[in-house]
Each structure stands twice: as C-alpha cells, then as structure tokens.
C-alpha positions in Angstrom: 50.5 38.5 45.5 48.9 35.2 44.4 45.5 34.2 45.5 45.3 31.6 48.3 43.7 28.4 47.0 40.4 27.5 48.5 40.8 23.8 49.1 37.4 23.4 50.8 35.6 24.7 47.7 37.7 22.4 45.5 37.0 19.4 47.6 33.2 20.1 47.6 33.3 20.5 43.8 35.1 17.2 43.4 32.7 15.4 45.7 29.7 16.9 43.9 31.0 15.8 40.6 31.7 12.3 42.0 28.2 12.0 43.4 26.6 13.2 40.1 28.6 10.7 38.2 27.6 7.9 40.6 23.9 8.9 40.4 24.0 8.9 36.6 25.6 5.4 36.6 23.0 4.1 39.0 20.2 5.6 36.8 21.7 3.9 33.7 21.9 0.6 35.6 18.2 0.9 36.7 17.1 1.7 33.2 19.1 -1.2 31.8 17.7 -3.7 34.3 14.1 -2.4 33.9 14.3 -2.6 30.1 15.9 -6.1 30.4 13.1 -7.3 32.6 10.4 -5.8 30.3 12.1 -7.4 27.2 12.0 -10.8 28.8 8.3 -10.5 29.5 7.4 -9.1 26.0 9.2 -11.6 23.9 6.9 -14.6 24.3 3.8 -12.5 23.7 5.2 -11.1 20.4 5.9 -14.6 18.9 2.9 -16.3 17.3 1.8 -19.5 19.0 2.7 -22.6 17.0 -0.3 -24.1 15.2 -0.6 -27.8 15.6 
C-alpha cells in the first residue's frame, strides 16, 4: 500500500521556502538601497575640489 501524502507538511514546506525567498529579496533590496545612498554621499568627497 502506498503512503498517504502529508499535504499539511508539504504546504508548510512551500510556505517556508516562499518566506525565505521573500526575506532574501528584501535583504538584497536593503543592501542595494543602503549602498546606493552611501555611494551618493561619498562621491563628492572623493573628487578633488577645483582650484581657481
């Protein structure tokens, strides 16, 4: 006799994978926005001031 599928377990596994993927995406988005904001602030300080 074949095993009865455990749909509850499968559903929890899918939801856990979905939530993990969502968290990773949010983390990448935060890192990208944080590095973008830092890059904008650092650029002017790295360039030498024009001598007149």
